[in-house]
C-alpha positions as CSV (number, residue, x, y, z in Angstrom):
1,M,-48.2,-82.3,-27.5
2,A,-45.7,-84.9,-26.5
3,A,-45.7,-86.2,-22.9
4,T,-42.0,-85.6,-22.6
5,A,-41.4,-82.3,-20.7
6,M,-39.0,-79.7,-21.9
7,V,-35.4,-79.7,-20.8
8,A,-34.0,-76.4,-19.6
9,W,-30.5,-75.4,-20.3
10,I,-29.4,-72.3,-18.3
11,R,-26.2,-70.5,-19.3
12,C,-24.4,-68.0,-17.2
13,A,-23.6,-64.9,-19.1
14,S,-19.9,-64.5,-18.7
15,N,-17.0,-64.9,-21.0
16,T,-13.5,-63.4,-21.1
17,L,-12.2,-60.2,-19.5
18,R,-10.3,-57.6,-21.5
19,V,-9.3,-54.1,-20.7
20,N,-12.2,-53.2,-23.0
21,C,-14.8,-56.0,-23.3
22,D,-18.6,-56.3,-22.8
23,A,-21.3,-56.6,-20.1
24,R,-25.0,-56.0,-19.0
25,K,-28.1,-56.8,-16.6
26,Y,-30.1,-59.5,-14.9
27,A,-33.3,-59.1,-16.8
28,I,-33.9,-62.6,-18.1
29,S,-33.3,-63.2,-21.8
30,F,-35.2,-66.2,-23.2
31,G,-34.2,-68.4,-26.2
32,R,-37.1,-68.8,-28.6
33,S,-37.5,-72.5,-27.8
34,V,-38.7,-71.7,-24.4
35,Y,-42.0,-71.1,-26.0
36,C,-42.1,-74.3,-28.0
37,S,-45.5,-76.1,-27.6
38,S,-44.9,-79.2,-29.6
39,S,-42.2,-81.8,-30.1
40,Q,-43.6,-83.1,-33.3
41,R,-41.2,-83.1,-36.2
42,T,-42.1,-83.8,-39.8
43,M,-40.0,-85.6,-42.5
44,A,-40.8,-86.4,-46.1
45,A,-42.0,-89.9,-46.8
46,A,-41.8,-92.0,-49.9
47,G,-44.3,-91.0,-52.6
48,G,-44.2,-87.3,-51.6
49,G,-46.3,-87.7,-48.5
50,V,-45.4,-86.3,-45.1
51,E,-44.7,-88.5,-42.1
52,R,-45.1,-87.1,-38.7
53,K,-42.7,-88.2,-36.0
54,T,-42.9,-87.5,-32.3
55,A,-39.6,-87.1,-30.5
56,P,-38.7,-86.0,-26.9
57,Y,-37.7,-82.4,-26.4
58,G,-33.9,-82.2,-26.7
59,S,-33.6,-85.0,-29.2
60,W,-34.9,-83.4,-32.4
61,K,-32.9,-83.6,-35.6
62,S,-31.4,-80.2,-36.5
63,P,-29.5,-78.9,-39.6
64,I,-27.4,-76.7,-37.2
65,T,-24.7,-79.3,-36.5
66,A,-21.7,-78.9,-34.3
67,D,-19.6,-78.7,-37.5
68,V,-21.7,-75.7,-38.6
69,V,-21.3,-74.0,-35.2
70,S,-17.6,-74.5,-35.0
71,G,-17.1,-73.3,-38.6
72,A,-19.3,-70.2,-37.9
73,D,-17.3,-69.4,-34.8
74,K,-14.9,-67.3,-36.8
75,K,-14.3,-64.1,-34.9
76,L,-13.5,-60.7,-36.2
77,G,-11.5,-58.2,-34.1
78,G,-9.8,-54.9,-34.3
79,I,-9.9,-52.6,-37.2
80,G,-7.4,-50.4,-39.1
81,I,-7.3,-48.4,-42.4
82,A,-4.5,-48.8,-44.9
83,G,-3.0,-46.0,-46.9
84,D,-5.3,-46.9,-49.9
85,G,-8.4,-46.6,-47.7
86,R,-9.2,-50.3,-47.4
87,L,-10.0,-51.9,-44.1
88,I,-7.6,-54.2,-42.2
89,W,-8.8,-56.5,-39.4
90,I,-8.1,-59.7,-37.5
91,E,-9.9,-62.9,-38.4
92,T,-9.7,-65.7,-35.9
93,R,-10.0,-69.0,-37.7
94,P,-11.1,-72.2,-35.8
95,E,-10.2,-74.3,-38.8
96,E,-6.6,-73.1,-38.5
97,G,-6.3,-74.0,-34.8
98,G,-7.7,-70.6,-33.8
99,R,-5.0,-68.6,-35.6
100,A,-5.6,-64.9,-35.6
101,V,-4.9,-63.7,-39.1
102,L,-4.4,-60.1,-40.2
103,V,-6.4,-59.6,-43.4
104,K,-7.1,-56.7,-45.8
105,E,-10.3,-55.8,-47.6
106,P,-10.2,-57.0,-51.2
107,I,-10.6,-54.5,-54.1
108,N,-13.6,-56.5,-55.4
109,S,-16.2,-57.0,-52.8
110,D,-17.0,-60.4,-54.1
111,D,-13.5,-61.7,-53.4
112,E,-12.2,-63.1,-50.1
113,P,-10.2,-60.9,-47.7
114,I,-6.4,-60.9,-48.5
115,D,-4.1,-62.4,-45.9
116,I,-1.4,-60.0,-44.8
117,I,0.7,-62.3,-42.6
118,S,1.9,-65.7,-43.6
119,S,0.9,-69.0,-41.8
120,Q,3.9,-68.9,-39.5
121,Y,2.5,-65.8,-37.7
122,A,-0.6,-64.9,-35.7
123,A,-1.7,-61.5,-34.6
124,R,-2.6,-62.0,-30.9
125,T,-1.3,-60.4,-27.7
126,L,-1.4,-62.0,-24.3
127,A,-1.6,-58.7,-22.4
128,Q,-3.7,-59.3,-19.3
129,E,-4.1,-62.9,-20.6
130,Y,-7.2,-61.8,-22.5
131,G,-5.5,-59.7,-25.1
132,G,-6.9,-57.0,-27.3
133,G,-5.2,-54.2,-29.4
134,A,-2.8,-56.6,-31.1
135,F,-2.0,-54.4,-34.2
136,T,-1.8,-50.9,-35.5
137,V,-1.7,-49.6,-39.1
138,F,-0.2,-46.5,-40.7
139,Q,-0.3,-46.1,-44.4
140,D,1.3,-49.3,-45.8
141,I,2.9,-50.4,-42.6
142,V,1.5,-52.7,-39.9
143,I,2.9,-53.5,-36.5
144,F,1.5,-56.5,-34.7
145,S,2.1,-58.7,-31.7
146,N,3.0,-62.2,-32.8
147,Y,1.3,-64.9,-30.7
148,S,4.1,-67.5,-30.5
149,D,6.8,-65.3,-29.1
150,Q,4.8,-62.1,-28.1
151,R,7.3,-59.9,-29.9
152,L,6.3,-56.9,-32.0
153,Y,6.9,-57.2,-35.7
154,K,6.8,-54.6,-38.5
155,Q,5.7,-55.5,-41.9
156,Q,5.0,-53.8,-45.3
157,I,1.4,-54.4,-46.3
158,G,1.3,-56.3,-49.5
159,G,4.8,-57.7,-49.5
160,G,7.9,-58.5,-47.5
161,C,8.5,-60.5,-44.3
162,P,7.7,-59.4,-40.8
163,I,10.7,-57.8,-39.0
164,P,11.0,-58.0,-35.2
165,I,11.3,-54.7,-33.4
166,T,11.4,-55.8,-29.8
167,P,14.0,-58.0,-28.0
168,D,13.5,-61.8,-27.6
169,Y,13.1,-62.3,-23.9
170,G,12.2,-66.0,-24.1
171,D,9.1,-67.7,-22.7
172,S,6.7,-64.9,-24.1
173,L,6.9,-63.1,-20.8
174,V,6.7,-59.5,-22.1
175,H,3.5,-58.5,-23.9
176,Y,2.5,-55.4,-25.9
177,A,-1.0,-54.0,-26.7
178,D,-2.8,-50.9,-27.9
179,G,0.1,-49.2,-29.8
180,I,0.3,-46.0,-31.8
181,F,2.8,-44.6,-34.3
182,D,4.6,-41.5,-33.1
183,H,5.8,-39.8,-36.3
184,C,7.5,-36.9,-34.6
185,F,10.1,-39.2,-33.1
186,N,9.9,-42.1,-35.5
187,R,8.9,-44.6,-32.8
188,Y,6.0,-46.8,-31.6
189,L,4.3,-46.1,-28.3
190,T,2.5,-49.0,-26.7
191,V,1.4,-50.5,-23.4
192,M,3.9,-53.1,-22.2
193,E,3.2,-55.8,-19.6
194,D,6.3,-57.3,-18.1
195,C,5.8,-60.7,-16.4
196,R,9.5,-61.6,-15.9
197,Q,9.5,-60.8,-12.2
198,D,6.0,-61.8,-11.2
199,L,3.5,-63.7,-13.3
200,L,0.5,-62.8,-11.2
201,N,1.4,-59.2,-10.7
202,P,3.3,-58.0,-13.7
203,T,4.5,-54.4,-14.1
204,T,2.7,-52.3,-16.7
205,S,4.0,-49.2,-18.4
206,I,3.7,-47.1,-21.6
207,V,7.0,-47.4,-23.6
208,A,8.6,-46.1,-26.7
209,I,10.0,-48.6,-29.3
210,N,12.5,-47.6,-32.0
211,I,11.2,-48.3,-35.5
212,D,13.5,-46.1,-37.5
213,D,16.2,-48.7,-38.3
214,E,16.8,-52.4,-38.0
215,T,18.6,-52.2,-34.6
216,I,16.5,-53.9,-31.9
217,Q,16.7,-51.8,-28.8
218,E,15.2,-52.1,-25.3
219,P,11.8,-50.4,-25.0
220,K,12.2,-47.0,-23.2
221,E,9.7,-46.4,-20.4
222,L,7.9,-43.1,-20.7
223,I,5.0,-43.6,-18.2
224,F,5.2,-46.0,-15.3
225,G,4.5,-46.4,-11.6
226,N,0.8,-47.3,-11.5
227,D,-0.8,-50.7,-11.6
228,F,-2.6,-50.3,-15.0
229,Y,-2.3,-48.2,-18.2
230,A,-4.4,-48.1,-21.3
231,F,-5.3,-46.2,-24.4
232,P,-2.2,-44.0,-25.1
233,R,-3.2,-41.5,-27.8
234,L,-1.4,-38.6,-29.4
235,D,-2.8,-35.3,-30.5
236,T,-2.6,-34.1,-34.1
237,T,0.7,-32.2,-33.4
238,G,2.4,-35.2,-31.8
239,K,3.5,-33.0,-28.9
240,K,1.0,-34.2,-26.4
241,I,-0.2,-37.7,-25.3
242,A,-3.3,-38.7,-23.3
243,W,-3.8,-42.0,-21.5
244,L,-5.8,-43.7,-18.8
245,E,-4.4,-45.2,-15.6
246,W,-5.8,-46.8,-12.5
247,S,-4.7,-48.8,-9.5
248,H,-5.8,-51.6,-7.2
249,P,-8.4,-52.2,-6.1
250,N,-10.3,-50.3,-8.8
251,M,-11.5,-51.4,-12.1
252,P,-11.2,-48.9,-15.0
253,W,-14.9,-48.2,-15.3
254,D,-15.2,-47.5,-11.6
255,K,-12.3,-45.2,-10.8
256,A,-9.6,-44.2,-13.3
257,Q,-7.7,-41.1,-14.2
258,L,-7.3,-39.4,-17.5
259,W,-3.9,-37.8,-17.9
260,V,-2.3,-35.6,-20.5
261,G,1.5,-35.4,-20.9
262,Y,3.7,-32.9,-22.8
263,F,6.8,-34.0,-24.8
264,S,10.1,-32.2,-24.7
265,E,12.3,-31.9,-27.7
266,D,14.1,-35.2,-26.8
267,G,10.8,-37.1,-26.7
268,L,10.5,-37.4,-22.9
269,L,7.6,-36.1,-20.8
270,Y,8.5,-32.9,-19.0
271,E,5.0,-32.3,-17.7
272,R,1.8,-34.3,-17.0
273,V,-1.6,-33.2,-15.8
274,C,-4.5,-35.2,-14.5
275,V,-7.6,-33.8,-16.3
276,A,-10.3,-36.2,-15.0
277,G,-10.8,-38.6,-12.2
278,N,-8.5,-36.9,-9.6
279,D,-11.2,-36.0,-7.1
280,S,-10.9,-38.6,-4.3
281,T,-14.3,-37.6,-2.9
282,L,-16.0,-38.8,-6.1
283,V,-16.5,-42.3,-7.4
284,E,-16.0,-41.5,-11.1
285,A,-14.2,-42.8,-14.1
286,P,-13.5,-41.2,-17.5
287,S,-13.8,-44.8,-18.8
288,E,-17.5,-45.9,-18.5
289,P,-18.8,-49.2,-19.8
290,K,-20.9,-47.6,-22.5
291,W,-17.7,-46.7,-24.3
292,S,-15.2,-49.1,-22.7
293,P,-17.3,-52.1,-21.6
294,A,-16.5,-54.5,-18.8
295,G,-15.8,-58.2,-18.9
296,G,-15.3,-61.2,-16.7
297,P,-18.1,-61.8,-14.2
298,T,-19.8,-58.6,-15.4
299,A,-20.2,-59.7,-19.1
300,E,-23.5,-59.2,-20.9
301,T,-25.7,-61.6,-22.9
302,R,-27.6,-60.0,-25.8
303,G,-30.6,-61.0,-27.9
304,I,-28.7,-61.6,-31.1
305,L,-28.3,-64.6,-33.5
306,D,-25.8,-67.0,-31.9
307,L,-25.5,-70.5,-33.4
308,N,-24.1,-71.8,-30.1
309,V,-27.6,-71.1,-28.7
310,Q,-29.6,-72.2,-31.8
311,Y,-27.7,-75.5,-31.7
312,W,-29.7,-76.3,-28.5
313,T,-33.0,-74.6,-29.2
314,S,-33.4,-76.2,-32.7
315,R,-33.2,-79.6,-30.9
316,G,-36.0,-78.7,-28.5
317,W,-34.0,-77.5,-25.5
318,A,-35.2,-74.4,-23.6
319,F,-32.3,-72.0,-23.4
320,V,-32.0,-69.1,-21.0
321,D,-29.0,-66.6,-20.9
322,V,-29.0,-64.9,-17.5
323,N,-27.8,-61.3,-17.1
324,Y,-27.3,-61.7,-13.4
325,G,-26.8,-58.8,-11.0
326,G,-23.6,-56.9,-11.8
327,S,-23.8,-57.4,-15.5
328,T,-23.6,-54.0,-17.1
329,E,-24.0,-52.1,-20.4
330,A,-21.9,-52.9,-23.5
331,L,-20.7,-50.9,-26.4
332,F,-23.6,-49.4,-28.3
333,W,-26.1,-51.2,-26.1
334,P,-28.3,-49.6,-23.3
335,G,-27.2,-50.3,-19.8
336,Y,-28.4,-50.4,-16.3
337,G,-26.1,-48.0,-14.5
338,R,-23.4,-48.1,-11.9
339,E,-25.8,-49.0,-9.0
340,Y,-26.8,-52.2,-10.8
341,R,-23.2,-53.1,-11.7
342,E,-22.1,-52.6,-8.1
343,R,-24.6,-55.3,-6.9
344,L,-21.8,-57.7,-7.5
345,F,-19.1,-55.9,-5.5
346,G,-18.2,-58.1,-2.6
347,Q,-21.1,-60.4,-3.6
348,W,-19.7,-62.5,-6.4
349,G,-20.8,-66.1,-5.6
350,V,-23.9,-64.8,-4.0
351,V,-25.8,-62.4,-6.3
352,D,-25.0,-64.3,-9.5
353,V,-25.9,-67.7,-7.9
354,N,-29.2,-66.4,-6.5
355,D,-30.2,-64.8,-9.8
356,C,-29.5,-67.9,-11.8
357,C,-31.4,-70.1,-9.4
358,N,-34.3,-67.7,-9.2
359,C,-34.5,-67.6,-13.0
360,A,-34.7,-71.4,-13.1
361,R,-37.4,-71.5,-10.4
362,F,-39.4,-68.9,-12.3
363,L,-39.5,-71.1,-15.4
364,V,-40.5,-74.1,-13.3
365,E,-43.3,-72.2,-11.6
366,K,-44.6,-71.0,-15.0
367,G,-44.7,-74.6,-16.2
368,M,-42.2,-74.0,-19.0
369,V,-39.6,-76.5,-17.9
370,D,-39.2,-79.8,-16.0
371,E,-37.6,-79.0,-12.6
372,K,-36.1,-82.5,-12.6
373,R,-34.1,-81.8,-15.7
374,L,-32.5,-78.4,-15.2
375,C,-29.0,-78.0,-16.5
376,I,-26.6,-75.1,-16.0
377,T,-23.4,-74.2,-17.9
378,G,-20.9,-71.4,-18.0
379,R,-17.5,-70.2,-19.2
380,S,-14.8,-68.6,-17.2
381,A,-16.5,-66.5,-14.5
382,G,-19.7,-68.2,-15.6
383,G,-18.1,-71.5,-15.0
384,Y,-17.4,-70.4,-11.4
385,T,-21.1,-69.5,-11.0
386,T,-22.1,-72.9,-12.5
387,L,-20.0,-74.7,-9.9
388,A,-21.1,-72.5,-7.1
389,C,-24.8,-73.2,-8.0
390,L,-24.1,-76.9,-8.0
391,A,-22.2,-76.8,-4.7
392,F,-24.3,-74.4,-2.7
393,R,-27.8,-74.8,-4.1
394,E,-30.1,-77.7,-5.0
395,T,-31.8,-76.1,-8.0
396,F,-30.0,-77.8,-10.9
397,T,-29.6,-81.5,-11.7
398,A,-26.5,-81.3,-13.9
399,G,-23.8,-78.8,-14.9
400,A,-21.0,-78.1,-17.3
401,S,-18.1,-75.8,-16.5
402,L,-15.9,-74.6,-19.4
403,Y,-12.6,-73.3,-18.0
404,G,-14.4,-72.1,-15.0
405,K,-12.8,-70.8,-11.8
406,K,-13.1,-73.4,-9.0
407,V,-11.4,-71.1,-6.5
408,Y,-12.6,-67.6,-5.5
409,F,-9.2,-66.1,-6.0
410,L,-7.4,-62.8,-6.7
411,W,-6.6,-62.2,-10.4
412,K,-5.1,-58.9,-11.3
413,M,-7.9,-57.5,-13.3
414,E,-10.7,-59.0,-11.1
415,Y,-9.4,-57.9,-7.7
416,K,-12.1,-55.3,-7.2
417,L,-15.0,-57.8,-7.7
418,L,-13.5,-60.1,-5.2
419,K,-12.7,-57.5,-2.6
420,E,-15.2,-57.3,0.2
421,K,-16.0,-53.6,0.5
422,E,-17.6,-54.0,4.0
423,N,-14.9,-56.0,5.6
424,N,-11.8,-55.2,3.5
425,G,-11.4,-58.5,1.8
426,D,-12.5,-61.2,4.3
427,E,-10.4,-64.3,3.6
428,K,-13.2,-66.4,5.2
429,A,-15.6,-65.2,2.4
430,Y,-13.1,-66.2,-0.2
431,F,-12.9,-69.7,1.3
432,E,-16.6,-70.1,1.8
433,R,-17.4,-69.2,-1.8
434,S,-14.9,-71.5,-3.4
435,P,-16.7,-74.6,-4.8
436,I,-13.4,-76.6,-4.7
437,N,-13.5,-76.4,-0.9
438,F,-17.0,-77.9,-0.6
439,V,-16.9,-80.9,-2.9
440,D,-18.9,-82.8,-0.4
441,K,-21.9,-80.7,-1.3
442,F,-21.9,-81.7,-4.9
443,T,-24.6,-84.3,-5.6
444,C,-25.4,-84.1,-9.4
445,P,-23.4,-84.9,-12.6
446,V,-20.7,-82.5,-13.6
447,I,-18.6,-82.3,-16.8
448,L,-15.5,-80.1,-16.9
449,F,-13.7,-78.8,-20.0
450,Q,-10.2,-77.4,-19.6
451,G,-7.4,-76.0,-21.7
452,L,-4.0,-77.3,-20.6
453,A,-2.3,-74.0,-21.5
454,D,-4.8,-71.9,-19.5
455,K,-3.0,-69.4,-17.2
456,V,-6.1,-67.7,-15.9
457,V,-7.6,-70.9,-14.6
458,P,-4.8,-73.5,-14.0
459,P,-5.6,-77.1,-15.2
460,E,-4.8,-78.3,-11.7
461,Q,-8.1,-76.8,-10.4
462,A,-10.1,-78.9,-12.9
463,R,-8.1,-82.0,-12.1
464,K,-8.5,-81.5,-8.3
465,I,-12.3,-81.1,-8.5
466,H,-12.6,-84.0,-10.9
467,K,-10.6,-86.3,-8.6
468,A,-12.6,-85.3,-5.6
469,L,-16.0,-85.8,-7.3
470,K,-14.8,-89.1,-8.7
471,E,-13.8,-90.3,-5.2
472,K,-17.1,-89.1,-3.8
473,G,-19.1,-91.2,-6.3
474,V,-20.6,-88.3,-8.3
475,P,-21.0,-88.8,-12.0
476,V,-18.2,-86.7,-13.5
477,A,-16.1,-86.3,-16.6
478,L,-13.1,-84.2,-17.4
479,V,-12.1,-83.2,-21.0
480,E,-8.6,-81.6,-21.4
481,Y,-7.4,-79.9,-24.5
482,E,-3.7,-79.7,-25.4
483,G,-2.6,-76.2,-26.4
484,E,-5.9,-74.5,-25.6
485,Q,-5.9,-71.5,-23.3
486,H,-8.6,-69.5,-21.6
487,G,-11.3,-70.1,-24.2
488,F,-11.3,-72.7,-27.0
489,R,-10.2,-71.6,-30.4
490,K,-9.7,-74.8,-32.4
491,A,-12.6,-76.0,-34.5
492,E,-12.3,-79.6,-33.5
493,N,-12.4,-78.6,-29.8
494,I,-15.3,-76.3,-30.2
495,K,-17.2,-79.0,-31.9
496,F,-16.3,-81.7,-29.4
497,T,-17.2,-79.5,-26.4
498,L,-20.6,-78.7,-27.8
499,E,-21.5,-82.3,-28.7
500,Q,-20.2,-83.8,-25.4
501,Q,-22.2,-81.3,-23.3
502,M,-25.4,-82.3,-25.1
503,V,-24.7,-86.0,-24.8
504,F,-23.7,-85.6,-21.2
505,F,-27.0,-83.9,-20.3
506,A,-29.1,-86.2,-22.4
507,R,-27.6,-89.3,-20.8
508,T,-27.5,-88.2,-17.1
509,V,-30.6,-86.0,-16.9
510,G,-32.6,-86.1,-20.1
511,H,-32.7,-90.0,-20.4
512,F,-33.1,-89.9,-24.2
513,E,-31.0,-90.6,-27.3
514,V,-29.8,-87.6,-29.2
515,A,-30.4,-87.5,-32.9
516,D,-26.8,-86.8,-33.9
517,L,-24.2,-89.6,-34.3
518,I,-21.9,-88.7,-31.4
519,N,-19.6,-91.1,-29.6
520,P,-20.0,-90.2,-25.9
521,I,-16.9,-90.0,-23.6
522,K,-16.8,-92.1,-20.5
523,I,-18.5,-90.7,-17.4
524,D,-16.9,-91.8,-14.1
525,N,-19.3,-93.3,-11.7
526,F,-21.9,-93.6,-14.4
527,D,-20.6,-95.9,-17.1
């Protein structure tokens, strides 16, 4: 066994938040390489022999390159069925700058999916910034939200050009999601988010959009007045509509209401009835995580093949994904219940930080990892936990934050998790849990990755913390990506982020040369 101890790489299990995303529990999930017992690698020698080569953990040569990972990071989302019975879905392609392409199942299963929309269009909505529900199909017609202008377009599947059916408001300030065809009134019903008056607190409603002719009309509000709406659905007669709604400070899986409305002959609602969630004495929601899972700081990590993980473990890094307290169940996966999820209420920045640090200490005590070379990384809410661990604990020796929140702040869909239930939202707690306010407590190397078009976590936050750490003398690096938002979608940026994280940790903590040919970026106060 090599003398070089293993390097542990701890990741916070948190990604993006949608109205319907995913989540789970703290029970520690280990990457396979945690159990590696040897750092010896073999390679073929001349004459057919085998030459054994010993290399430090973390520096092994691997066939799972960053190119392979970025190319495999193609994501599939949404599903519809065309009139001929073939499937339609969204394919997000890193090699096309992260463009979300509507595709149709080919007739021959050996063929590639057929693109429905041309390269000038992308099917992606910015509703709640995280999107979801960007298209709807009926027979041979598809209606989709176009990414560049956020307008809705109608297109014939298999031919023709997309035709806009919503007004051009400019600046992509009106978003649409989760729409349905209303055949009784020849219209399209959808959730509309209007940011024209207030970017942080947009108004949300369920609207009707004319699709019967080429005249573009203003959407007609049918249901409005609450903070959030989701899942409008018609019955088979088209005379009734059901939907979910909820208000601050609740999240939909904690306390929401299921309503049913009845249409008059002119297509307006003349009656509405709350059929579930109306009892103020109960903490209940028709929308539970097992069928409409949570996101943000309550996201779940699962034991599935993920090349983003295997990239590390195949090089000899120990890798742990932590389902910290508050992580809940996801779609089709067993969960841990409301009580476990509510551990995080009022305790974001405390419970998650403690669980990540306890996980790392557990591995150290078991002799699995080197406590002098513990690294932590996270995305979005996990990026916040990463920075909080580095600012308020002394467990880790380096960290990487990918578009992580540096300020404990109020975002519309995350309000409930930030609200102190005991003291009605103590501003002091918000201040004391914001890493950006305690830069003086950072002592170890940090690398930050930030999209310049990110509206969830503004680039100014990353720049502010980078500037402060640089002035303090802490080794720090900041990587900014033009055009990237909350989450990186371009293949070249996915690759660069993965490679630079590894090199950053290897140089500042591991003290070894990586096997891959990577040109490292400059680290302030280190190079």
